[in-house]
ROFIBA-751422 format. One record per residue: x, y, z of N, C-alpha, C in turn. Coordinates in steps of 0.02 Angstrom, whole numbers, plus 50000, padded with zeros to 5 digits. Layout:
XYZXYZXYZ...
//
This chain:
553405425956327553255426456256553895427056215553845425256153554425425256107554395431556064554855436256072554855442256030555055440455958554645442655910554765441555839554795448455805555345449855770555435456255736555305455455662554845459455635554695459555564555005465855534555295465255474555615470855441555285472055373555135478455358554825480255295555025487355277555085488955212555315495755194554845501355213554185500455205553705505755220553035502655237552555506955256551885504555274551355507155227551545508855166551045510455115550695504055094550095504855066549695498955048550045494954994550145488655007550445484054959550325476954983550485472054941550345465154959550695462955023551335464555030551715462455089551455465955151551295472355145551045476155203550365473455226549925472055178549275469355196549345462255225549825458555200549965451955228550155452555302550595457255317550805458155387550225460355431549775464255404549185466155443548795459955463548725455155418548395448855435548795444955488549455444855480549865441355529549755444155599549755450755605549685453855670548985452755699548485451955656547805450655681547755443755712548115438955684548005431855702548575428655741549145432055747549705429155784549505427855857549695422155883549525420155951549925424456000549605429456030549955434056075550115430956143549865425056156550065421556217550745418356209550965417656146551615414456133552115419156100551865423756057552315427856018552165435356028552695439256032552635446556038552925449755975552485452455931552745455255868553005462355877553555463955842553815470655837553915472055762553755477955740553825479655669554335485155660554855483755620555365488555604555265491055533555115497455527555015500655462555655504255444555935502755386556595505355369556585512955357556015515555336555965522755326555595525955385555165530755369554745534055419554025532155406553715528855454553055525955442552485530555460552615535755499552085540255521551695543155463551025542655466550615545355413550515540755354550885535155351550795530455295550165526355306549925523355252549255520555249549075515855306549535511355324549355506055372549645507155441549965512955453550285514255518549775513855575549225517455568548735517655622548405510855632548245507355577547895500955583548335495755617548975495855604549425491155637549515493155711549585499655723549645502055792549045500155834548445500355805547835498555842547835491255864548245487155831548285480055849548785478855905549065484255933549525483555988550225481455969550405482855907551075481055883551525487155888552095486455920552585491855925552915492855856552915499155832553215500755767553835505055780554395502855752555025506455760555245508955692555345515455685555605518355623556365518255625556665514855577557395514155576557725520355547557415523455498557675529655470558245528855421558265523155385558775522255334558655527155277559195529855250559155534555194559655532455140559385530555081559845528255029560175521855049560765520555022561115514355036561825515455061562255518155018562965518655035563105525155074562865525355136562975531155178563255528855246563735532555271564035530755335563515530755391563035535355386562515535755438562115529355443562035525955386561655519755387562015514255424562685514355422563065509355461562955510455536562925516855556562795518355626562085516055645561605517255599560925515055612560885507455617561275503955576561275496655578561535494155645562045497255671562315495355736561795496655791561485502555788560975504055839560385499255834560225497355772559675492655761559835485855792560435483455782560635477055810560615477255887560825482855916560795483655988560075483656013559635486855974558925486955992558645479755992558815475855942558585468855940558835464956000559455466356019559735462856077559385464856141559245471456149558895473756209558195470656214557875469856158557205467056157557205459356161557815456456162557895449256166557515445756109557545448656049557195445855991557475438955975557025434155965557225427255952557125425355878556695429055843556565427555772556545434155734556895434455678556845439955631556525437355567556025440955541555695438955479555655445155434556025445155379556065450855334555585450355276555395456255249554945456655192555205461655141555145459955079555375463855022556135464555023556415466754969557135466254959557535469555016557375475855031557745479455082557605476655152556965475055165556805472255231557135465555243557175461455191557515455055197558255456055215558595460255177559315461155186559485464355253559165470055267559315473555330559125469455390558545466255387558315462155443558785456555459559005452855408559445447155419560135449355443560405454755413561075457055434561055459655506560545463755522560485466355590560375460655640559975455655620559855449955664560495445955675560895445255623561525441655630561985445255678562045451855671562465455755715562225455355788561565454955796561285454755864561285447855895561475442755856561475435955883560785432955889560295435355848559625432455848559665425255823559385420455859559485413455840559145411255775558555414255758558195412055698558115417955650558375417155590558345422355539557975419655478557445423355457557025421255401556955427155354557005425955289556795431155242556265428255197555885432455164555305430155127555335432455055554995428755013554945430554943554215429954922553945435254891553235435454875553095436354801553625436754761553525437254688554135434454653554045432454590554595430154550554855436054510555345439454538555605445654508556235443954469556215444954404556775442654362557215448254336557205454054368557605459654344558045462554400558355458254439558815460554490559415464054456559645469554486560295472254466560835467754498561455468854479561995464754508562035465654584561975471954606562015473154679561425470254715560835470554685560245467654716560305460054721560535456954667560615449654668561125447554720561665451454727562175449854778561875450454847561455455654859561135456454924560645450754939560265448854888559785443354896560135436854913560665435354877561025429054889561365429054958561615434854980561915435155046561375434255100560795437355091560255436555139560035429255142559995425955084559805418855084560325414555120560965416355110561495412455141561485413155217561335419255241561325420455313560695417955347560155416955308559515415055336559475407655351559065405955400558925398955415558395396255368557955400555345557405398455301557185404255258556945402655198556645407655154555925405455142555445409855159554745408155147554535410655078554175406455041553895408254976553145407154978552775411354944552045410854949551725406654894552135403654850551855399254798552405394654773552205389454738552695384854708553115388454656552805393054619553165396654567553715401054597553555404354652554055408554685554605404254715554425398554744554915393954771555415391754717555155390154659555585388054604556055393654583555805399754581556215405554563556785406554613556625405954677557135406754729557685401454723557475395354707557965389954703558405390254640558125392954586558505393154524558855399854513558475405154510558765411754494559205414354551559025412754613559405415354670559895410154696559885404054667560335398754686560295397154761559685397154786559585395554857559485387954865559815384754912559725377554922558985375754933558735370654900558025368854906557795367754978558235364955020558045363555089557925369855130558155375555105558045381755142557375385055126557035382755074556425386055051555805382255076555345385955107554725382955129554145387155101553625383655078553055387055048552505388155100552315394455110551745396155153551285400655111550755397855083550315401755040549995407555076549805412755039549445418455067548775416055097548515420155141547865418755170547395424655164546755423355172546235428455167545805428255229545665434055257545225434455316544505432755297544175429155340543485427255328542995432555351543225437155394542775442355421542885449055386542945448755319543065454855282542445459455286542555465955278541985470655282541495469555225540855470555240540325469755191539935476255185539855478555123539475484755111538735483255110538335487855135537615487255131537395488755059536795486855040536545488654973536585496154960536425500155010536455507355002537165509754990537645506855026538345508755016538595506754947538365501054922538555498954854538285503854802537665506054812537365510954765537755517454767537945519554827538315525854835539005525354804539335519654812539995518754783539965518854706539465515654679539375515754607539255522854582538885526754621538765533754602539405537754604539805536854658540435540454664540905538954606540885532854582541335530754528541025531254459540455534654455540125535954390539985529554351539765524554387539585518254355538835518454338538655518054276537945518254257537535512854291536905514354305536455509454334536425503154290536415497454323536345490854291536945488954248537485492854250538085490854213538425484954246538665480354207539065474754229539765477554244540055475854303540685478954325541255473854321541765475654283542375471654278542925475554313543215472654365543695476554405544355473054416544835476954436545495474354456545755478454513546195475554553546545478954607547275477254602547695482154587548405480754579548785487454577549405487154597549845492954591549975494454518549985500854501550115502854432550865502454417551095496354407551785495154387551775490554327552335490154291552355486254230552185478954241552355476354301552235469154315551495467454314551065472254328550355470854334549985471054268550305473054214550015472554147549395476754135549375482854163548785487154155548655488854082549175489354041549075490653970548615485453939548675479253960548275473853931547565473853961547505476154022546835477054052546435482054010546765487653991546415492753952546285490453881546745486953851546625484253784546055479253785546035475153837545475470353844544815474153851544815479453891544205483453901543975486353834544445488853795544275491653731543945486453685544225480453684543945475053643543245473153666543145472653731542495470853759541975476153741542165482453748541685487953737541495488653664541895486053619541695486153548541115481353535541035476453580540505471453571539915472353619540045474853679539525475753729539595482753759539035486253767539065493153791538875493853865538555488953893538315489553962538815486754013539455487854000539985485454044540425491354065540595491654129541025496954155541635493754189542205497054184542825494354210543085498754267543355495454319543615499054377544315496654392544785501354400545475499754417545635503054483545755498954535545925501454601546675500654612547005506054630547725505754643548065512254625548695512654642549095518454626549795515954608550215520454585550885518454567551165522554510551765521054488552125525354440551785525854372551375521054353551065521254286550345523854288550125526454345549425528554352549235533754299549625539154295549465544454247549515542054175550015538054160550105535454093549525531154071549255527054117548705522654099548055526654091547965531954128547385536254117547415539354047548015541454029548105544053962547975538753909548185532653923548075527153875547335525853865546935526353919546215525353913545915530753867546165536753873545935542153828546105540453756546715538153744546925536453676546485530953646546275526153687545865520653664545125522553657544955528453681544265530753677543795527453726544065525053782543645521453831543645524853899543895530953904543975534353969543315534854008542765535853973542125536554007541875529954035542155524554012541935517954034542425514654083542935518454104543445515854151543515520754209543425518154269543545522154330544225520454358544655525554364545295524754397545195527154469545085522354514544865524054582545435525954628546065525054606546635526554650546695521354706547145522754753547235518254810546625518654856546395512954878545815512554923546005508554985545995511855044546165508155106545745501955116545115502055093544675496255100544515493355032545045491854994544945489254926544545482754926544655478554977544295472254980543545473354986543335478655021542625480155026542365482754960542755487054927542545489954863542425484654810542795479154814542715473854764542025470754765541635472054816540965469254820540535471154761540675476754729540265478854672540505475854606541055471954608541305468754547540865462754528540745461854464540425455754439540945450754415541525453254394542095449054374542735452554399543205448754424543855451454442544355449054390544775453654366545275452054316545975453454342546415448754335547125449554352547525448854287547835454354265548205454254201548955454154211549185451954269549895452154286550335448454235550925451254225551435447954184551855443154226551895444654290552205440154338551855441154405551825435954444551425436254506551685431054554551715432854618551875427854668551245424254687550855427254730550175424954745549775431054762549305432754720548945439054725548435438954783548535443454832548045444254886547375446454858547395451254811546775453954784546375448454748546715444154712546385438654677546035434054728546385432354781546085427954832545505431454867545565437954879545025441654912544395441854868544505442654803543935442554757543595435754759543995430454757543715423654759543345422554824543615425054880543295424254945542605427554947542515432654906541865436154902541385432854853541615427454822541175423954776541145427254708541705430354687541735433754623542115429254574541835427654516542215423854466542805427854442543345424554423543965428054406544225426054337544575430754307544955429454246545665431554262546145426954257546835428454278547325425654227547885429154221548415426754178548745420554209548955416154165549245409754187549985410654203550115414454257550805415854277550875414954352551495413654375551645413454446551175408854485550905411554539550465407654582549745407454560549565411254507548855411454486548575404554471548925400154434548645393554421548595389054483548925390954536548845387354599548195389354634547955395354619547345397954651546725396554609546775397854544546195397654500546145390754467545575387554474545455381154439545085382954374545435382154319545165384354254544505380954239544005385054223543345382454206542895381154266543185381154326542795379854387542715386254429543265389554447543225395654487543325401854444543465400854380543595406354334543985403854275544345408354243544725406454184545455408754190545905404554165546605406254157546735407754084547095413154071547255415054002547995416553997548295415953938549005417553930549125424953944549705426753972549855433853983549885437553916549665443753916549655448253858549135446253805548765440853816548285438553766547625442353775547595448253745547015452653753546375449253727546425445853671545835442653642545545437453689545975433153718545715427953763545455430753828545765436153852545495439553911544785442053898544705445353841544045448053823543535442553815543715437053782543255431453773543035428553840543505428053887543335425253952542845429853990542975436353988542535441154021541835440853989541805440653923541165440553888540775434153901541135428553909540785422253923540455422453992540765425654040540465426254106539905431354105540015436854070539495442054064538855439154032538935434953984538355432353948538025426353979538275424154037538005418054067537965418854143537425421954169537365423054241537385416654282537125411254253537135404854290537855402454299538255402954246538965401154250539325405654300539195412154298539515416854344539375414954416538755413354431538575411554499538915405054521538935400154476539255393754491539995394654504540335398654462541045399854471541175403654536540755408554551540845412454612540785408154675540305403654675540225399254733540815394454740541065391954684541645387554686542275391254709542345397454687542925401554708542905402754783542325404354809542245405654881542415399454922542165393754900542305387554936543045385854934543375387054878544085385354872544495389454921544355395854926544735400154972544605398055044543985396655060543815394955129544175388555152544275383855107544575377455126545335377455120545615381955080546335381455064546735387655084546425393555086546805399655094546555404155151546385401155207546175405055265546785408355297546705414655318547275418155348547495414955413547025412155451547215408855513547675402855499547535399255445547965393655426548665396055408548695401555371549345404355351549755406155413549445409455462549815411655521550015405655565549585400555570549775394555608550395391255576550435391355510551025388555476551645392555492551575399155495552145403355512552365402055584551885401555630552045400055699552395393255705552155388355667552475381855668553195382155644553315386255593554005387155569554445390255622554195395555655554585398655708554745393655764554245389855784554335385055838554845379755820554785377055759555255371855737555965374455735556065380255706556745382955701557045384655769556625387155814556875388655882557095382255917556715376955908556915370555938557575368155908557635368555842558245366155809558855370255827558745376855837559305381255852559435381855927558975379255967559045379956040558995387056062558605391056023558585398256036558135400456091557635396456109557175398556161556785392556186556795391456251556415385856279555665386756272555445393156260554725394356250554505392256181554965390056138554785387956071554475381056068554375377856125554095371156125553355371156110
//
């Protein structure tokens, strides 16, 4: 088997972490042996146990801060560990995982080095941009999950186009399904009135996700319709501030802040509409998961969203920050059950044919195999 080392900063719930969970579920274990290097301490973090149950070895690197002599020692030990494990492919995730993974792999003589990009992040500091460009230079390939992210890597990061390959996100087809009784209980737990139409979102509470506009949209909708309830699943630095903002808008009783949910994809089953208000986006896993469940969507026309959502067919695309158009889109679906059902069915079919997680992982395996052949790194790469 071919040992493949994946690098990521932590195992808290996030898009990259959930993506790796899918990779480990579907990776061909007859050909590839995955190892996961967590830069911090993963014990007790959200996805540690679930990844461990899949038979993936998790190694805590224990990096602390950046400019510390102890980290240089850890980097050397890490490269020796990669060499002992005879790792043939390194695949990094997120800024720190990309940089540390590629540098450690280079020191260890790993033949194939890959880093990944999952969002179009336009606020790099000078040191971050220098690290990103160095990682790109040392890597054999950079994976991007959408055309928009690929374009960002090629322009903002000055990465040669031939180094960038697009592998879209994937969605599992065997996602958990709640029983009718479980749906009723979840609605009760979240104080959702009986027969209320549910508009939901799943996203980290950070500025990039545009939660301010989600709440403003909710306020506008509630001025016109009263039988609608809003649910926000996620956690992050703006969680408390957004709860306060809902109070200021006078809509707190109509918005449930559910916090982080390990089974967010299952909880989405009670949504009648999924809304993505992101200001920038690579390719939203939550958006694809909602579509896979047959939920019509309203999404901002940014990043990879227009690659997923077919406007007027699987949902609606609206300009970012356009609260009025977001509200109009939600109200049009709320007022037309036939349209909602048609959009939901089209969304489900689109994900099934284009964004299956098995397809995503086969593309990754094909990339590993091709690069190993080109680099002569392992005869098992055939």
